C-alpha positions in Angstrom: 92.8 68.7 126.1 92.4 72.5 126.5 91.9 74.4 123.3 93.7 77.7 122.7 91.3 80.6 123.1 91.9 84.1 121.9 89.5 86.6 123.5 87.5 88.7 121.0 88.9 91.8 122.5 92.4 90.7 121.5 91.2 89.8 118.0 89.8 93.4 117.7 93.1 94.9 118.8 95.1 92.8 116.4 92.7 93.6 113.6 93.0 97.3 114.3 96.8 97.1 114.6 96.9 95.3 111.2 94.9 98.0 109.6 97.2 100.6 111.0 100.2 98.7 109.7 98.7 98.3 106.2 98.0 102.1 105.9 101.5 103.0 107.1 103.1 100.5 104.8 101.3 101.5 101.6 101.9 105.1 102.4 105.6 104.4 102.8 105.5 103.1 99.2 103.9 106.3 98.0 106.6 108.4 99.8 109.3 106.2 98.2 107.9 106.8 94.8 108.0 110.6 95.6 111.6 110.4 96.8 112.7 108.5 93.7 111.0 111.1 91.4 112.6 114.0 93.3 116.0 112.4 93.3 115.7 111.8 89.5 114.6 115.3 88.8 117.5 116.9 90.6 120.3 114.4 90.0 121.3 112.6 86.8 124.4 110.8 88.3 123.5 107.7 90.2 125.9 108.4 93.1 124.4 111.9 93.5 120.9 110.5 93.3 121.7 108.0 96.1 123.1 110.8 98.2 120.0 112.9 97.6 117.8 110.1 98.7 119.8 109.1 101.7 121.1 112.5 103.0 118.6 115.1 101.9 115.2 113.6 101.2 115.3 111.3 104.3 115.4 114.5 106.4 112.5 116.3 104.7 108.9 116.0 105.9 106.4 114.4 103.6 104.5 117.7 103.4 107.6 119.6 102.3 108.3 116.9 99.7 104.7 117.3 98.5 105.2 121.1 98.2 108.4 120.6 96.1 106.6 118.0 94.0 103.7 120.4 93.4 106.1 123.1 92.2 107.9 120.8 89.8 104.6 119.4 88.5 103.2 122.9 88.0 106.3 124.1 86.1 107.8 121.1 84.3 105.3 118.2 84.0 102.2 119.8 82.6 101.1 116.7 80.7 101.0 114.8 84.0 99.2 117.6 85.7 96.5 117.7 83.0 96.0 114.0 83.6 95.9 114.3 87.4 94.7 117.9 88.2 93.6 117.0 91.7 96.8 115.4 92.9 97.9 118.0 95.4 94.6 118.1 97.4 94.3 114.3 97.2 97.8 113.7 98.5 97.3 116.2 101.3 94.1 114.4 102.3 95.8 111.0 102.2 98.7 112.4 104.3 96.2 113.7 106.9 94.5 110.3 107.1 97.8 108.5 107.3 98.7 110.7 110.3 95.6 109.5 112.1 96.8 105.9 111.7 100.4 106.7 112.7 99.8 109.1 115.6 96.4 108.8 117.1 95.5 106.5 120.0 93.3 103.6 119.3 90.2 103.5 121.5 91.2 100.7 124.0 88.6 101.5 126.6 86.2 98.7 127.5 83.5 100.4 125.6 85.7 101.1 122.6 86.9 97.5 122.4 83.4 96.3 122.7 82.3 98.6 120.0 85.1 97.5 117.7 84.3 93.9 118.3 80.6 94.4 117.4 81.0 96.9 114.6 84.3 95.5 113.1 85.3 99.2 112.8 88.6 100.7 114.0 88.2 103.8 116.3 90.9 106.3 117.0 90.8 109.1 119.6 91.9 112.6 118.8 92.9 114.6 121.8 92.9 118.3 120.8 90.9 120.7 122.9 88.4 117.9 123.4 88.1 114.2 122.7 87.0 113.2 119.3 86.4 109.7 117.9 87.5 109.0 114.4 86.0 105.8 113.0 87.2 103.7 110.0 85.1 100.8 108.6 86.8 98.0 106.7 85.4 99.5 103.5 86.9 103.0 104.3 90.2 101.4 105.1 90.3 99.5 101.8 89.3 102.7 100.0 92.1 104.6 101.6 94.6 101.9 100.6 93.3 102.1 97.1 93.7 105.9 97.0 97.2 105.7 98.3 98.1 103.0 95.8 96.5 105.0 92.9 98.7 108.0 93.7 101.9 105.9 94.1 101.2 104.4 90.6 100.5 107.9 89.2 103.8 109.2 90.5 105.5 106.0 89.2 104.4 107.1 85.7 106.9 110.0 86.1 109.7 107.6 86.9 111.2 105.7 83.9 113.1 102.5 84.5 115.8 101.0 82.4 116.2 97.2 81.5 118.0 96.5 84.8 115.1 98.1 86.8 117.2 101.1 87.8 115.4 104.3 87.8 116.5 106.8 85.1 115.6 110.4 84.5 112.0 111.1 83.5 111.2 112.4 80.1 107.7 113.6 80.7 
């Protein structure tokens, strides 16, 4: 009986794709927390909050949401800002790294696949003026996931929930 065999190159590709998916997924959670906070800040009525989330925030880039968030934090949530003074730079860096996972091409050349198989690292290629390799080890990927999760939790501190798990206006 012939055993199923999965080539190591395919395993490397699946592993890299999995890392890409994990980063994008956890970042989506961060953005959702940001959306909920912004919706709560500007809308106290539940229907208006839903419209804000579905009609307005869904059309705004993450970077613009971050800029709005920064303004609000600087002006209205100074206790939170004192606790997390480096939030803006950290979230910008996280967003830049997320964009690598979302938009850059994985190195699928024979040499690239062979390197990923042997090193267990994920390699992306940046094409801007010249070709640049951007490498992520498993440790670096896990650290990035941790950073994204940390900031999602920090933003969640600004969101208050009632007994029915519906978000209500923040009091901080």
